[in-house]
C-alpha positions in Angstrom: 99.4 129.3 100.6 97.4 130.4 103.7 93.9 129.0 104.0 91.0 130.3 106.1 87.8 128.4 107.0 84.6 130.3 107.8 81.8 128.3 109.4 78.4 130.0 108.9 75.3 129.4 111.0 73.6 130.6 114.1 73.3 127.0 115.2 77.1 126.9 115.4 77.6 130.2 117.2 74.9 129.3 119.8 76.3 125.9 120.4 73.4 124.0 119.1 75.6 122.2 116.5 79.1 120.9 117.0 81.4 122.3 114.3 83.2 119.3 112.9 83.6 120.8 109.5 86.6 123.0 110.4 88.4 120.0 111.9 87.8 117.9 108.8 88.8 120.6 106.3 91.9 121.9 108.0 93.2 118.3 108.6 92.5 117.5 104.9 94.1 120.7 103.6 97.3 120.0 105.4 97.6 116.7 103.5 97.7 118.6 100.2 100.1 121.4 101.2 97.8 124.1 102.5 98.2 125.5 105.9 95.1 126.7 107.7 96.0 129.9 109.7 92.5 131.0 110.7 89.1 129.5 111.5 86.1 131.8 112.1 82.5 131.1 113.1 79.8 133.6 112.3 76.0 133.6 112.7 73.5 134.1 109.9 73.9 137.9 109.8 74.7 139.5 106.4 76.7 142.5 107.8 78.8 140.3 110.1 79.4 137.8 107.4 80.6 140.6 105.0 83.0 141.8 107.7 84.4 138.3 108.1 84.8 137.9 104.4 86.6 141.2 104.2 89.1 140.2 106.9 89.6 136.8 105.3 90.3 138.2 101.9 92.9 140.6 103.4 94.9 137.9 105.2 94.3 134.6 103.4 94.8 133.1 99.9 92.2 130.4 100.1 88.9 131.0 101.7 86.5 128.1 102.3 83.1 128.6 103.8 80.6 126.0 105.1 76.9 126.6 105.6 74.3 128.9 104.3 73.8 127.3 100.8 70.4 125.7 101.6 66.9 126.8 100.5 65.7 128.7 103.6 65.6 132.5 103.9 68.6 132.6 106.3 70.8 130.7 103.8 72.5 133.7 102.3 76.2 132.8 101.9 76.2 132.8 98.1 74.2 136.1 98.0 76.5 137.8 100.5 79.7 136.8 98.8 78.4 137.9 95.4 77.2 141.2 96.8 80.5 141.9 98.6 82.6 141.1 95.5 80.2 143.1 93.2 79.5 140.0 91.2 76.1 139.1 89.7 74.0 136.0 90.4 72.4 134.3 87.5 70.0 131.4 87.4 71.6 128.3 85.9 68.9 126.4 84.0 70.8 123.1 84.0 71.1 123.2 87.8 67.4 124.2 88.0 66.5 121.0 86.0 68.7 118.9 88.3 66.9 120.3 91.3 63.5 119.5 89.8 64.8 116.0 89.0 66.0 115.5 92.6 62.8 116.8 94.1 60.4 115.5 91.5 58.7 113.2 94.0 57.2 116.2 95.7 54.1 117.6 94.0 54.9 121.2 94.9 58.5 122.2 95.0 59.0 125.3 97.2 60.3 128.2 95.2 63.1 128.8 97.7 64.7 125.6 96.5 65.5 127.1 93.1 67.8 129.8 94.6 70.2 126.9 94.9 70.4 127.1 91.1 71.9 130.6 91.2 75.5 130.8 90.1 77.9 133.6 91.0 79.4 135.3 88.0 82.8 133.8 86.9 82.3 130.8 89.2 81.4 127.1 88.7 79.3 124.7 90.6 80.7 121.9 92.7 78.6 118.8 92.4 76.6 117.6 95.5 76.0 113.9 95.2 74.4 113.7 98.7 72.0 116.7 98.9 70.5 119.4 96.7 72.7 122.4 97.4 75.7 122.6 95.0 79.0 124.2 96.1 80.7 127.1 94.4 84.3 127.4 93.2 85.4 131.0 92.4 88.8 132.4 91.5 88.8 136.2 92.2 92.0 138.0 91.5 94.7 136.1 93.3 92.2 134.6 95.8 90.4 131.3 95.7 86.9 131.2 97.3 85.1 128.0 97.8 81.5 127.7 99.2 80.5 124.4 100.7 77.2 123.2 102.2 77.0 122.9 106.0 75.8 119.3 106.6 79.0 117.3 107.2 77.8 114.3 105.2 77.4 116.6 102.1 80.4 118.8 102.8 83.0 116.0 103.3 82.1 114.1 100.0 82.1 117.4 98.1 85.4 118.4 99.5 87.1 115.2 98.6 85.5 114.7 95.2 85.2 118.2 93.9 87.4 120.6 95.9 90.7 118.7 96.1 90.8 118.1 92.3 90.4 121.8 91.7 93.1 123.0 94.1 96.5 123.3 92.7 99.1 121.8 94.9 101.3 124.3 96.7 105.0 124.4 95.8 105.7 124.1 99.5 105.6 120.5 100.6 104.1 119.8 104.1 104.6 116.5 106.0 103.3 115.7 109.5 103.6 113.0 112.0 102.3 112.5 115.5 103.7 110.4 118.4 101.2 109.5 121.1 102.3 109.1 124.7 100.5 107.9 127.8 101.3 108.0 131.5 103.2 111.3 131.4 102.2 114.9 131.7 102.6 117.5 128.9 104.9 119.8 130.9 107.3 116.9 131.5 107.2 115.8 127.9 108.1 119.4 126.8 110.9 119.5 129.3 112.4 116.3 127.9 112.3 117.4 124.2 113.5 121.1 124.5 116.5 120.4 122.3 114.4 118.4 119.8 111.9 121.3 119.4 114.7 123.6 118.3 116.7 121.1 116.2 115.4 122.0 112.7 114.1 125.4 111.5 111.8 123.8 109.0 110.3 121.3 111.4 107.8 122.5 113.9 107.5 120.3 117.0 104.6 120.9 119.5 103.0 119.1 122.4 99.2 118.8 123.0 97.7 117.5 126.2 94.7 115.2 125.7 92.5 113.0 127.9 94.3 109.9 126.6 97.8 111.4 127.1 100.1 113.7 125.2 100.5 114.1 121.4 103.8 115.3 120.0 103.1 116.7 116.6 105.8 117.3 114.0 105.1 119.4 110.9 107.7 119.9 108.3 107.6 122.5 105.5 109.9 122.8 102.6 110.5 122.2 98.9 112.1 118.8 99.2 109.9 116.0 100.5 112.7 113.5 101.0 114.7 115.9 103.2 111.6 116.6 105.3 110.9 112.9 105.7 114.5 112.2 106.8 114.4 114.9 109.4 111.1 113.9 110.8 112.2 110.2 110.9 115.3 111.3 112.8 113.3 113.3 115.3 110.9 110.3 115.8 113.8 108.0 116.6 115.1 110.5 119.2 111.7 110.9 120.8 111.1 107.1 120.8 114.3 106.5 122.8 113.3 109.1 125.4 109.8 107.7 125.9 110.3 104.0 125.2 107.6 102.8 127.7 105.3 105.7 127.1 104.7 105.6 123.3 101.5 103.7 122.5 100.8 104.8 118.9 101.6 107.1 116.0 99.4 109.6 114.0 96.7 109.4 116.6 95.8 105.8 116.1 93.1 105.2 118.7 93.9 103.0 121.7 91.1 100.7 121.0 92.7 99.8 117.7 96.1 99.2 119.4 94.4 96.8 121.9 92.6 95.0 119.1 95.8 94.5 117.2 97.6 93.2 120.3 94.9 90.7 121.1 94.8 89.5 117.5 98.6 89.2 117.4 98.6 87.1 120.6 95.5 85.1 119.5 93.5 86.2 122.6 89.9 86.7 123.3 88.7 89.2 125.7 85.4 89.8 127.6 84.1 92.7 129.8 81.9 93.1 132.9 80.8 96.7 133.3 78.8 98.4 136.0 79.2 102.2 136.2 80.2 102.5 132.5 77.1 100.7 131.4 78.5 99.1 128.3 80.6 102.1 127.2 83.8 100.1 127.1 82.2 97.4 124.9 80.6 100.0 122.6 83.9 101.8 122.0 85.9 98.6 121.5 83.5 97.0 119.0 83.7 99.9 116.6 86.8 98.2 115.2 86.2 96.2 112.1 86.9 92.5 112.5 86.5 92.7 116.3 84.8 89.3 116.5 88.2 87.7 116.2 89.1 88.9 119.7 85.9 89.9 121.5 83.8 87.2 123.1 81.1 88.8 125.2 80.2 91.6 127.6 78.0 91.9 130.7 76.4 95.1 131.9 75.6 94.3 135.6 74.4 97.5 137.1 72.4 96.2 140.0 73.6 94.0 142.8 71.1 91.4 141.7 72.6 91.2 138.2 76.1 90.9 139.6 75.0 87.9 141.6 73.0 86.3 138.9 75.2 86.9 135.9 78.7 86.9 137.5 78.3 84.9 140.7 79.4 87.8 142.9 78.5 86.6 146.4 75.9 88.4 148.4 78.3 88.4 151.4 80.9 90.3 149.4 78.3 92.9 148.4 77.0 93.3 151.9 80.5 93.4 153.5 82.3 95.6 151.0 79.7 97.1 148.8 79.2 97.1 145.0 82.0 99.6 144.6 85.0 97.8 146.1 88.1 95.9 145.1 86.5 92.7 146.3 83.4 93.1 144.1 85.6 94.1 141.1 87.7 90.9 141.5 84.6 88.7 141.8 83.1 90.3 138.7 86.3 89.6 136.9 86.3 85.9 138.0 82.7 85.6 136.9 83.7 86.5 133.4 86.9 84.4 133.3 84.9 81.3 134.3 83.1 81.6 130.9 84.4 79.6 128.0 86.2 81.3 125.1 87.7 84.1 127.3 91.4 84.4 127.8 91.4 87.8 129.3 88.8 89.8 131.1 88.1 93.3 132.5 85.7 94.4 135.1 84.7 98.0 136.1 82.7 99.1 139.1 82.4 102.6 140.6 80.4 105.7 141.2 80.2 108.0 138.2 77.9 110.5 139.9 76.5 113.0 140.2 75.5 111.5 143.6 77.2 108.9 145.7 75.6 105.5 146.6 74.1 104.5 150.0 77.6 103.9 151.4 78.6 107.6 150.8 81.8 106.6 149.0 83.1 109.5 146.9 81.9 110.2 143.4 84.6 109.3 141.0 85.8 106.2 143.0 86.4 103.4 140.5 87.9 99.9 140.6 89.2 98.3 137.4 90.3 94.7 137.4 92.2 93.0 134.6 93.3 89.4 134.6 93.7 86.0 133.0 93.8 82.5 134.5 97.2 83.2 136.0 97.2 86.8 137.1 94.8 89.5 138.3 95.5 93.2 139.0 93.1 95.7 140.4 93.5 99.5 140.2 91.7 101.9 142.6 91.1 105.2 140.8 89.6 108.6 141.8 88.4 110.8 139.0 87.0 114.3 139.1 84.4 115.7 136.7 80.8 115.1 135.7 79.2 111.7 135.1 80.0 111.6 131.4 83.6 112.7 131.7 84.2 110.2 134.5 82.8 107.3 132.4 84.8 108.3 129.3 88.0 108.6 131.3 87.4 105.2 133.0 87.0 103.5 129.6 90.2 105.1 128.2 92.1 104.1 131.3 90.8 100.5 131.0 92.0 100.3 127.4 95.4 101.5 128.3 95.7 99.1 131.2 94.6 96.2 128.8 97.4 97.2 126.5 99.9 97.2 129.4 98.7 93.9 130.7 99.1 92.2 127.3 102.6 93.6 126.8 103.7 92.5 130.2 102.1 89.0 130.3 102.1 87.6 126.8 
């Protein structure tokens, strides 16, 4: 069964809102045997929306829309779909009462809110437990059309609780697995697995270049789940043997989680000292639940004064080599390691841009130091890009280096 996702809203087509809904829905559909073949974004224009619906009905079996179910005048998804399919809209009194109940705290409920109680002929409501706009589930001929609200917090709950139970599982089973690599380019990865890509007709193997590395994604389609699993497991073993030192996770498990698990396994506590990343490494790392088991503290020492006061970086080092230098990076690291309850430390100093510092060192020049009581390594890096991208890349690089340091030294 081919699925198509239509994201509706001028805020999406103008770039004011990031469209995360399509990612969530397509990823979730795959788990239940539905393949998303098309994704379309369209603004709040009735004629353009009708054209998009016409095209989707011609090429897809399952059409899911997000957005345009709210109370405002430009929320016209339900009306447009009903009009295109020549189906009537009828006020549902039960839904109207629910809306009154939900908005009862307001003295005067705007009339526009009640259009959310309109139900398309031959359809049923999908319950919204987060907001007021219900979804719509409609079977029209051999097509299934589902209308969902736009706000992700409403859409995601409705999709999992209301849509999935209504969808009949496809006879075709789909299984997927990802292998995540670091320290190697996508073109070289593809070159090394040419024979694997062509090995099975029912297993699609593709590579995707990412900031963190390369993802090898395997998608198997067939009627026998066990056969698919055996084939994918076979391919994984082959890939693992060709990239033994490059594989860092499976199924896009984030690098910060991998580092957390390695620290926990080795009973280690880590601390950070950040300058140009301003706490970004710490912020990303502590998103993991249970992080207090492995994370002791973090210092954001942006100024020279703070580097001296908090980390005991010497004034002489700063004057002789500058804040962005191997020497400063090492002294920042030692300043962290001298604290109690820290087995392993990381320091980052650099120029994220958009302008250089008073020394005229190049934007993107970064020093990352990692060490423990016995060993210290410092990496000099040169990144291109804007300030944000440089900071993000430095943080990811630091996490990968932490992983490597633990594997090589514990």
